[in-house]
Every structure is written in structure tokens, then in C-alpha cells.
Wavefront OBJ file of the C-alpha trace (Angstrom):
o trace
v -76.130 2.508 13.564
v -75.222 5.894 12.314
v -77.538 7.622 9.735
v -76.248 8.192 6.198
v -75.587 11.663 5.093
v -78.782 13.347 3.369
v -76.868 13.654 -0.024
v -75.730 9.899 -0.057
v -79.185 8.650 1.113
v -80.888 10.576 -1.556
v -78.452 9.166 -4.349
v -78.952 5.497 -3.122
v -82.790 6.055 -2.838
v -82.640 7.361 -6.345
v -80.592 4.544 -7.859
v -82.628 1.886 -6.033
v -85.845 3.265 -7.582
v -84.261 3.253 -11.126
v -85.013 0.417 -13.621
v -81.478 -1.149 -13.145
v -80.122 -0.528 -9.752
v -77.738 -3.699 -9.763
v -75.924 -2.393 -13.034
v -75.233 0.908 -11.259
v -73.906 -0.803 -8.319
v -71.757 -3.049 -10.387
v -70.536 -0.241 -12.290
v -69.460 1.658 -9.059
v -67.748 -1.393 -7.657
v -65.771 -1.807 -10.789
v -64.840 1.878 -10.768
v -63.683 1.500 -7.224
v -61.596 -1.592 -8.140
v -60.035 0.070 -11.092
v -59.098 3.157 -9.104
v -57.566 0.897 -6.299
v -55.610 -1.126 -8.904
v -54.266 2.136 -10.566
v -53.128 3.412 -7.062
v -51.347 0.236 -6.393
v -49.742 0.042 -9.677
v -48.351 3.561 -9.153
v -46.951 2.746 -5.844
v -45.512 -0.682 -6.799
v -43.852 0.878 -10.023
v -42.213 3.408 -7.635
v -41.115 0.698 -5.473
v -40.026 -1.233 -8.540
v -37.700 1.593 -9.670
v -36.257 1.784 -6.101
v -35.632 -2.014 -6.296
v -34.057 -1.625 -9.742
v -31.852 1.309 -8.515
v -30.729 -0.858 -5.529
v -29.889 -3.689 -7.835
v -27.771 -1.453 -9.854
v -26.105 0.387 -7.118
v -25.330 -2.602 -5.042
v -22.654 -4.088 -7.301
v -21.398 -0.635 -8.120
v -20.808 0.154 -4.446
v -19.198 -3.313 -4.052
v -16.929 -2.660 -6.977
v -15.975 0.796 -5.575
v -15.163 -0.710 -2.268
v -13.132 -3.462 -3.807
v -11.304 -0.968 -6.148
v -10.561 1.462 -3.090
v -9.378 -1.352 -1.051
v -7.092 -2.502 -3.938
v -5.904 0.871 -4.554
v -4.822 1.394 -0.921
v -2.743 -1.732 -1.257
v -0.994 -0.763 -4.370
v 2.100 1.450 -4.348
v 1.720 5.005 -5.601
v 3.803 6.472 -8.342
v 6.698 7.838 -6.265
v 6.956 4.602 -4.340
v 7.824 2.927 -7.614
v 9.829 5.791 -9.415
v 11.184 7.980 -6.700
v 9.280 10.925 -7.894
v 10.588 14.477 -7.861
v 10.281 15.128 -4.076
v 12.668 13.909 -1.342
v 11.214 11.489 1.022
v 12.588 10.840 4.572
v 12.627 7.943 6.859
v 13.659 6.704 10.241
v 15.118 3.426 11.442
v 13.095 1.983 14.234
v 14.285 -0.651 16.617
v 11.773 -3.361 17.462
v 13.261 -4.134 20.874
v 12.623 -0.468 21.996
v 9.021 -0.257 20.522
v 5.730 -1.469 22.045
v 3.538 -2.418 18.957
v 0.510 -1.643 20.954
v 1.481 2.033 21.242
v 2.798 2.384 17.816
v -0.687 3.891 16.806
v -0.728 6.381 19.684
v 2.854 7.421 19.405
v 3.664 6.299 22.872
v 7.259 5.300 22.119
v 10.070 7.480 20.542
v 10.224 5.073 17.574
v 6.449 5.515 16.996
v 6.733 9.258 17.050
v 9.728 9.132 14.526
v 7.300 6.914 12.274
v 4.642 9.617 12.654
v 7.225 12.197 11.487
v 8.591 10.472 8.485
v 6.662 8.691 5.661
v 9.201 5.741 5.596
v 9.826 3.609 8.725
v 12.596 1.058 8.461
v 12.748 -2.228 10.352
v 15.291 -5.007 10.449
v 14.006 -8.329 10.958
v 15.619 -11.032 12.881
v 17.747 -13.469 10.694
v 16.393 -16.867 10.531
v 16.395 -20.047 8.268
v 12.700 -19.910 8.087
v 10.414 -17.184 6.808
v 10.451 -13.975 9.001
v 7.286 -13.333 10.911
v 6.182 -9.688 10.249
v 5.743 -7.593 13.495
v 2.346 -6.209 14.192
v 4.031 -2.904 13.862
v 4.007 -3.364 10.152
v 0.407 -3.382 9.953
v 0.065 -0.341 12.412
v 2.440 1.674 10.191
v 0.538 0.874 7.088
v -2.781 1.883 8.693
v -1.037 5.175 9.435
v -0.322 5.415 5.707
v 3.290 5.128 6.370
v 5.729 3.017 4.241
v 7.421 0.204 6.163
v 10.994 -0.605 4.832
v 11.803 -4.268 5.808
v 15.249 -5.569 5.652
v 16.292 -9.106 6.488
v 18.947 -11.783 5.480
v 17.770 -14.777 3.420
v 19.810 -17.710 4.517
v 21.643 -19.866 1.751
v 19.133 -22.407 0.290
v 16.112 -20.444 1.446
v 15.903 -18.429 -1.705
v 14.652 -21.320 -3.742
v 12.135 -22.738 -1.350
v 8.504 -21.987 -2.405
v 7.076 -22.639 1.101
v 9.378 -19.667 2.290
v 7.971 -17.090 -0.057
v 4.409 -18.493 0.114
v 4.528 -17.915 3.912
v 5.710 -14.420 3.509
v 3.190 -13.740 0.706
v 0.418 -14.672 2.996
v 1.426 -12.079 5.608
v 2.074 -9.377 3.062
v -1.481 -9.645 1.647
v -2.743 -8.943 5.214
v -0.799 -5.503 5.373
v -3.112 -2.798 4.481
v -0.704 -0.864 2.401
v 2.513 -0.910 0.353
v 5.749 -2.397 1.784
v 9.300 -1.823 0.752
v 11.135 -5.177 0.663
v 14.933 -5.267 1.129
v 16.050 -8.933 1.207
v 19.844 -9.509 1.579
v 20.341 -12.691 -0.482
v 23.313 -14.940 0.197
v 24.296 -16.673 -2.911
v 27.740 -18.343 -4.055
v 27.779 -16.595 -7.512
v 26.318 -13.594 -9.406
v 24.202 -16.028 -11.612
v 22.825 -17.725 -8.545
v 21.967 -14.471 -7.015
v 20.039 -13.248 -10.026
v 18.293 -16.620 -10.304
v 17.179 -16.548 -6.726
v 16.128 -12.874 -6.693
v 13.952 -13.399 -9.906
v 12.569 -16.563 -8.342
v 11.551 -14.669 -5.102
v 9.855 -11.883 -7.066
v 7.880 -14.267 -9.404
v 6.799 -16.405 -6.520
v 5.307 -13.369 -4.673
v 3.716 -11.863 -7.805
v 1.973 -15.314 -8.636
v 0.804 -15.504 -5.076
v -1.127 -12.411 -5.734
v 0.983 -9.956 -3.776
v 0.474 -6.421 -5.187
v 1.765 -4.251 -2.313
v 5.537 -5.302 -2.588
v 8.159 -2.737 -3.802
v 11.664 -4.372 -4.333
v 14.688 -2.774 -3.064
v 18.178 -4.011 -4.221
v 21.294 -3.254 -2.367
v 24.873 -3.903 -4.258
v 27.601 -5.799 -2.359
v 31.144 -4.777 -2.070
v 32.247 -7.730 -3.890
v 30.000 -7.046 -7.021
v 32.319 -4.750 -8.620
v 30.661 -4.634 -11.974
v 26.908 -5.066 -10.638
v 26.672 -8.333 -12.039
v 24.217 -9.356 -9.325
v 21.766 -6.732 -10.292
v 18.381 -8.697 -11.047
v 17.127 -6.369 -13.798
v 14.832 -3.198 -13.797
v 11.731 -5.394 -14.038
v 12.740 -7.123 -10.592
v 13.923 -3.910 -8.680
v 12.360 -0.451 -8.153
v 14.893 1.016 -5.804
v 18.661 0.908 -5.197
v 19.419 1.289 -1.568
v 22.914 1.884 -0.256
v 24.465 3.061 2.964
v 26.080 6.602 3.022
v 28.960 5.167 5.211
v 30.361 1.678 4.529
v 28.568 -1.164 6.487
v 27.153 -4.454 6.294
v 29.488 -5.697 3.375
v 28.300 -2.681 1.281
v 30.376 0.077 -0.072
v 29.758 3.662 0.902
v 27.661 5.530 -1.570
v 30.635 7.766 -2.624
v 32.773 4.673 -3.147
v 29.840 3.177 -5.170
v 29.602 6.142 -7.301
v 33.342 6.336 -7.930
v 33.331 2.638 -8.886
v 30.503 3.252 -11.323
v 32.391 6.239 -12.805
v 35.420 3.898 -13.563
v 33.475 0.879 -14.640
v 29.894 0.390 -15.506
v 27.220 2.920 -14.672
v 24.776 2.286 -11.883
v 21.513 0.740 -12.645
v 18.942 3.528 -13.596
v 16.857 3.341 -10.341
v 16.036 5.869 -7.677
v 18.340 5.685 -4.655
v 17.402 5.080 -1.074
v 20.185 6.300 1.012
v 20.823 4.783 4.507
v 22.352 7.554 6.440
v 23.555 8.038 10.022
v 21.335 10.330 12.092
v 22.835 13.734 11.903
v 23.897 15.804 14.931
v 21.949 18.726 13.523
v 18.719 19.132 11.717
v 17.780 16.009 9.696
v 15.896 18.020 7.212
v 18.904 20.212 6.467
v 21.185 17.364 6.288
v 18.905 15.576 3.804
v 18.693 18.594 1.621
v 22.458 18.838 1.492
v 22.562 15.160 0.536
v 19.897 15.474 -2.153
v 21.816 18.495 -3.579
v 25.029 16.630 -3.763
v 23.433 13.407 -5.079
v 20.663 14.082 -7.482
v 19.745 10.355 -7.914
v 18.842 10.277 -4.245
v 14.920 10.334 -3.591
v 14.842 8.797 -0.320
v 16.987 9.008 2.885
v 16.409 6.775 5.875
v 18.402 7.826 9.134
v 19.374 5.068 11.358
v 18.359 4.729 14.990
v 21.888 5.129 16.524
v 23.193 7.953 18.488
v 23.369 11.198 16.495
v 26.641 11.876 14.868
v 28.120 14.305 12.192
v 27.822 13.401 8.634
v 31.185 12.850 7.026
v 32.184 15.694 4.948
v 33.678 13.498 2.301
v 30.279 12.249 1.754
v 29.164 15.632 0.649
v 31.844 16.172 -2.012
v 30.470 17.480 -5.322
v 29.471 14.539 -7.666
v 31.634 13.542 -10.557
v 28.538 12.644 -12.566
v 24.750 12.719 -12.035
v 24.281 9.456 -10.230
l 1 2 3 4 5 6 7 8 9 10 11 12 13 14 15 16 17 18 19 20 21 22 23 24 25 26 27 28 29 30 31 32 33 34 35 36 37 38 39 40 41 42 43 44 45 46 47 48 49 50 51 52 53 54 55 56 57 58 59 60 61 62 63 64 65 66 67 68 69 70 71 72 73 74 75 76 77 78 79 80 81 82 83 84 85 86 87 88 89 90 91 92 93 94 95 96 97 98 99 100 101 102 103 104 105 106 107 108 109 110 111 112 113 114 115 116 117 118 119 120 121 122 123 124 125 126 127 128 129 130 131 132 133 134 135 136 137 138 139 140 141 142 143 144 145 146 147 148 149 150 151 152 153 154 155 156 157 158 159 160 161 162 163 164 165 166 167 168 169 170 171 172 173 174 175 176 177 178 179 180 181 182 183 184 185 186 187 188 189 190 191 192 193 194 195 196 197 198 199 200 201 202 203 204 205 206 207 208 209 210 211 212 213 214 215 216 217 218 219 220 221 222 223 224 225 226 227 228 229 230 231 232 233 234 235 236 237 238 239 240 241 242 243 244 245 246 247 248 249 250 251 252 253 254 255 256 257 258 259 260 261 262 263 264 265 266 267 268 269 270 271 272 273 274 275 276 277 278 279 280 281 282 283 284 285 286 287 288 289 290 291 292 293 294 295 296 297 298 299 300 301 302 303 304 305 306 307 308 309 310 311 312 313 314 315 316
């Protein structure tokens, strides 16, 4: 047994010889207990503050994560209004692209998608809802803007299951998507009804990343099929006549003679120029101030028509 220090032994001997040695011992024990409780209280109060801070920051962090994820899905200002800058795009042929290499840029189409903010894809026509290729998700993850064009068969425009299936797929895409459905309806009234039904169905299904693109048809001489500014954000039209659509210069001429074009930013579908795409895009933007986006097709390079670059008669 170890001997007690001299000072402590002297104190104990003095207290033991006093009249009330137990009272002193009880007081000392009480003092030690109070000191221990005080120390634990300070430590636990600090831990309590940490727990309170964690309780406050936990929901806040979750809210920031959800808000950030939702913001990444929603279109930015230029995607809805066209903005002040010119945005370029490239048509991609799905048959020539390996989706697994899209992110790495292993295919020519993937490199084009990496060069331009807009990547246009034409989906296979079908009576059922089209299946979005994996490339759409890969492009959205690269913060590119997919432009999806497809033909909606007669009768499919009013099928709720058709648009519900598309809504499920769109909500899985981690970014905004330009949707350019080509409706087939017998009359202008039926066309507007089907288009609005389509937009309403996807909106009610919770789709927040869709940007609607409308293309006038050659037969719609007075734009009676236009669904309304609340149901379309862009007007897309080919520079050269194709796919039952007038060329953009002919559309402008028709608008000058009849009704004005809807006040939407224009997305121009142009042939791939033989020279510099950027220089050709700048010339087109100067000729047509309403053009805010140009998507070049994936065909062989060709010269842009000189007639397509004539000075505009009005600011369309």
C-alpha cells in the first residue's frame, strides 16, 4: 500500500482529531459531487448546443439539396425567352452514336454535342409513347439542352397514358428538355385542343423541365394552329423548306402579307454550312433579329442559300 503524502496525512489526522470529523467528510463529498455535476452540466450543455445546431442545420441542408436539384431541372431564363445571346446546336443521328461513349466524346456526334449547348434528336415515329434514349440523360448531365422532335400519330394526342408515360421519363432527366412534338390533327381547332391537352397533362404530372417548341405547317396560312403563348415558348422553323414546313424566309413573307408571327423567340433549323458554322450563324442572326437559336443538321455540309440571307422586310 502506498504511503499518503505528508501534507494530506497531516490534514486527515487533524480532521479526524476534531470534534466533528464526519461533518467535514460529508461536506467534502458534497463539494466533490457538486463540482462533478457542474463539470458534466457544462459538457452536456455544449453537446446540447451541438445537437440543437444539428437539428436546425439538418432540415436546412435537406432543403438546400432539394432546392438545388429542382433548380437544376428547371429551365433558365434564356431557355424560356431566348435571351439576348445567340445559342447554337447540332443535330445528332442516334444510329451513328454509341450512348455509352456520349459522355466521353468518343463519337463525332458526341463531340458536336460537347461543342454546342443544344443537341437535337429525332425520335422514331410510333403509335405508342416514344422511349427516350439514354443519350438524353447523358446530354443533360453535361448541362446540354436536348431538343427532341417526334411525330405524334393521329389519336395519340388525347391519350392520357401516352403523356403519362412520357412524363415519367422526362422527370428522370436531370435537366431541361426542349420538346418539339409534330401533331397530326385534321383541323386547326383539333390541333390547338390536342396541343393544350398535351401540355396540361405533363404539367399536372409534375414535369417541370419541359420547354415547348411549336413549328407552323405549310397549310396553316394564318397561324390558326398556334396554341397560344401560354403553351409554347419557342417557334422552330427550317431555314429551307422541308417536312411539310415553309422555309423561314417564306414564313416571314407570309407573315408580312397576313398576320404577324407569334411573338416567340425563333429556333432556326439550318443546313450545316460549308464554311464556319459560327460565321454563318452570325450572318443569319444579323439578317433575322428574332432568331435566338440555330441548330445545324447532321447532313453533309452545304452552302447556305443566298436567298435565305436577304435583308428582312420587318423585324421578325
